[in-house]
C-alpha positions in Angstrom: 215.7 -67.1 -181.0 216.9 -70.3 -182.7 217.3 -69.0 -186.3 218.4 -72.4 -187.6 215.2 -74.0 -186.3 213.1 -71.1 -187.7 214.7 -71.4 -191.1 213.9 -75.1 -191.2 210.3 -74.5 -190.3 210.0 -71.7 -193.0 211.4 -74.1 -195.7 209.0 -76.8 -194.7 206.1 -74.4 -194.8 207.1 -73.2 -198.3 207.5 -76.7 -199.6 204.0 -77.6 -198.2 202.6 -74.6 -200.0 204.1 -75.5 -203.3 202.8 -79.1 -203.0 199.3 -77.8 -202.3 199.4 -75.4 -205.2 200.6 -78.2 -207.5 197.9 -80.5 -206.4 195.2 -77.9 -206.9 196.5 -77.1 -210.4 196.7 -80.7 -211.4 193.1 -81.3 -210.1 191.8 -78.3 -212.1 193.6 -79.5 -215.2 192.2 -83.0 -214.9 188.7 -81.7 -214.3 189.0 -79.5 -217.4 190.1 -82.5 -219.5 187.1 -84.5 -218.2 184.7 -81.7 -219.1 186.2 -81.2 -222.5 185.9 -85.0 -223.2 182.3 -85.0 -221.9 181.4 -82.2 -224.3 183.0 -84.1 -227.2 180.9 -87.2 -226.4 177.7 -85.0 -226.4 178.7 -83.6 -229.8 179.3 -87.1 -231.2 175.9 -88.3 -229.8 174.2 -85.3 -231.4 175.8 -86.2 -234.7 174.4 -89.7 -234.5 177.8 -91.3 -233.8 177.6 -94.3 -231.4 180.8 -95.4 -229.7 180.9 -99.1 -229.2 184.7 -99.3 -228.7 186.7 -99.2 -225.6 188.9 -96.1 -225.7 192.5 -97.1 -225.0 195.0 -95.4 -222.7 197.7 -93.5 -224.6 201.0 -91.7 -224.0 200.6 -87.9 -223.7 203.7 -87.2 -225.9 205.2 -89.3 -228.7 208.0 -88.9 -231.3 207.9 -89.7 -234.9 209.3 -93.2 -235.6 211.6 -93.8 -238.6 211.2 -97.1 -240.3 212.9 -98.9 -243.1 211.4 -101.3 -245.6 212.8 -104.8 -245.0 212.8 -106.5 -248.4 213.6 -110.1 -249.1 214.2 -110.8 -252.8 211.8 -113.1 -254.5 214.5 -115.7 -255.3 215.6 -115.9 -251.6 212.0 -116.4 -250.5 211.4 -119.1 -253.1 214.6 -120.9 -251.9 213.4 -120.7 -248.3 210.0 -122.1 -249.2 211.5 -124.9 -251.3 213.9 -125.9 -248.5 211.4 -126.2 -245.7 211.7 -129.1 -243.3 209.2 -131.9 -243.6 206.1 -131.0 -241.5 205.7 -132.7 -238.1 202.9 -135.2 -237.7 200.3 -135.2 -235.1 201.8 -135.7 -231.6 204.9 -133.7 -232.4 206.0 -130.6 -230.8 203.7 -127.6 -231.1 204.6 -124.1 -232.2 206.3 -121.6 -230.0 204.8 -118.2 -229.9 206.3 -115.4 -232.0 208.5 -113.1 -229.9 206.1 -111.0 -227.8 203.2 -112.8 -229.4 199.9 -114.0 -228.2 200.8 -117.6 -227.2 198.8 -120.5 -228.5 197.0 -120.3 -231.8 194.0 -122.2 -230.6 191.3 -123.7 -232.8 189.6 -120.4 -233.8 190.7 -121.0 -237.4 187.9 -123.5 -238.1 185.9 -122.5 -241.0 182.3 -121.7 -239.9 179.9 -124.5 -240.9 182.8 -126.5 -242.4 185.5 -129.0 -241.5 188.3 -126.6 -240.5 191.7 -127.6 -239.2 192.2 -129.1 -235.7 194.4 -127.7 -233.1 197.4 -129.9 -234.0 197.2 -128.8 -237.6 197.0 -125.2 -236.6 200.1 -125.6 -234.4 202.0 -127.2 -237.2 201.0 -124.4 -239.6 202.1 -121.8 -237.0 205.5 -123.6 -236.6 206.0 -123.7 -240.3 205.1 -120.0 -240.8 207.3 -118.9 -237.8 210.2 -120.8 -239.4 209.9 -119.1 -242.7 209.4 -115.7 -241.1 212.5 -116.3 -239.0 214.7 -117.3 -242.0 213.5 -114.2 -243.9 214.7 -112.1 -241.0 211.2 -110.8 -240.1 210.6 -112.7 -236.8 212.3 -110.2 -234.5 211.3 -109.1 -231.0 208.9 -106.5 -232.6 206.9 -109.1 -234.5 203.5 -110.2 -233.3 201.3 -112.9 -234.6 197.7 -111.9 -235.2 195.1 -114.3 -233.7 192.9 -116.0 -234.4 194.3 -117.6 -237.5 192.0 -117.8 -240.5 191.1 -120.7 -242.8 190.2 -120.1 -246.5 189.9 -122.6 -249.4 191.6 -125.4 -247.6 194.6 -123.2 -246.5 195.5 -121.8 -243.1 196.5 -118.1 -243.1 199.0 -117.0 -240.5 199.2 -113.3 -240.2 201.9 -111.1 -238.6 202.4 -107.4 -237.8 205.3 -105.4 -236.5 205.2 -103.1 -233.5 207.3 -100.6 -231.7 207.0 -100.2 -227.9 203.7 -102.3 -228.2 202.3 -99.8 -230.7 201.5 -101.3 -234.1 203.4 -100.1 -237.2 200.5 -99.9 -239.6 201.2 -101.0 -243.2 203.8 -103.5 -241.8 202.3 -106.9 -242.2 202.9 -110.4 -243.6 200.7 -113.4 -244.4 201.9 -117.0 -244.7 199.6 -119.3 -246.6 200.0 -122.8 -245.2 198.8 -126.1 -246.7 199.6 -129.6 -245.3 202.1 -128.1 -242.9 204.1 -126.2 -245.5 204.2 -122.5 -246.3 203.1 -122.2 -249.9 203.4 -118.4 -250.2 204.5 -115.4 -248.2 202.9 -112.0 -248.9 204.5 -109.1 -247.0 205.1 -105.4 -246.7 207.4 -105.2 -243.8 208.9 -102.2 -242.0 211.6 -102.4 -239.4 211.9 -99.6 -236.8 215.1 -97.7 -237.0 215.0 -94.9 -234.5 212.8 -92.3 -232.9 213.0 -88.6 -233.6 214.7 -86.7 -230.8 211.6 -84.5 -230.2 208.2 -85.4 -228.9 204.8 -83.8 -229.7 201.6 -83.7 -227.7 199.1 -86.4 -228.5 195.4 -85.7 -228.6 193.0 -88.2 -227.1 190.8 -90.7 -229.0 187.7 -88.6 -228.4 189.2 -85.6 -230.1 190.2 -87.8 -233.0 186.7 -89.0 -233.5 185.5 -85.4 -233.8 187.7 -85.2 -237.0 185.3 -87.7 -238.6 182.4 -85.4 -238.6 183.2 -83.0 -241.5 183.2 -86.0 -244.0 180.1 -87.6 -242.4 176.6 -87.4 -243.9 174.4 -85.7 -241.3 171.7 -88.3 -241.8 174.0 -91.3 -241.5 174.2 -93.3 -238.3 177.7 -94.3 -237.5 179.0 -96.8 -235.0 182.7 -96.8 -233.8 183.8 -100.4 -233.3 187.5 -100.0 -232.7 190.0 -97.2 -231.8 193.7 -97.9 -231.9 196.8 -95.8 -231.6 199.3 -96.8 -234.3 202.4 -95.6 -236.1 201.1 -94.8 -239.6 203.4 -94.9 -242.6 201.4 -92.5 -244.9 202.4 -91.8 -248.5 203.1 -88.2 -247.5 205.5 -89.4 -244.8 207.8 -91.3 -247.0 211.3 -89.8 -246.8 210.3 -86.8 -244.7 213.2 -85.5 -242.6 215.2 -88.7 -243.3 216.6 -89.7 -246.7 217.3 -93.3 -245.6 214.0 -94.2 -243.9 210.3 -93.7 -244.1 208.4 -91.7 -241.5 205.8 -93.3 -239.3 203.5 -90.8 -237.6 201.5 -91.4 -234.5 197.8 -91.7 -235.6 194.5 -92.9 -234.4 193.1 -95.7 -236.5 189.3 -95.7 -236.2 187.2 -98.5 -237.5 183.4 -98.0 -238.0 180.6 -100.5 -238.1 181.0 -101.0 -241.9 184.6 -101.9 -241.6 185.9 -98.6 -242.9 189.2 -97.6 -241.5 190.2 -93.9 -241.0 193.5 -92.6 -239.9 193.6 -89.4 -237.9 197.1 -87.9 -237.3 197.4 -87.9 -233.5 199.5 -84.7 -232.9 197.5 -82.0 -231.3 197.4 -78.8 -233.4 198.1 -75.6 -231.5 
């Protein structure tokens, strides 16, 4: 008998058995997850919660993100605003998108029912805002411009947020108020990502997070869910936790209802 050949056949058979068992286990686990999520949706429907948002994909495990406030002293900002280059006139170069941003600003900044800015004016405003943000040190590869731009009281508002690995860092935002192609003011609360914690925790899904809304909900109240987003949340309780030189941004589900109310649900699954 050829023992070498027999040993090879036995090894192949064992490998095939392991692959089959792994496939069966994975299928059962996925089916259990689907059943659990289906039950959750039934509970939400019975509680008069209507889901109108698209539920996003999400990583199964995430680490805490350490972030550091990025201050720019008031005097420096005022000097940057005072030394802005003269705005380009119509027909000049348009604005480049912020690193990793959403591209053209478009004309969505027009004030409803009024004479809002045209596309060239919006492009000039975006270019001016990007320039100021860059000089302040905020316009890094993690910065994203929020579109569409808005238009209030004759001024164009260019808004930015910071992200890490395409997940927004909540509470990290900046607004440039632009008039006649010049940035008149910069309001900001800006966090820069420092590093990830070396350990990751299991993340619960968005359906599980929505269940957490029920204890505080009036039973007779109808609720609609308009948006569900996974973010890094810099909560007051997280400031300085585990790191004396940085704030702690925890993975959280940001849930926005039909009334515009925003609720943050910590995303780590409790065991």
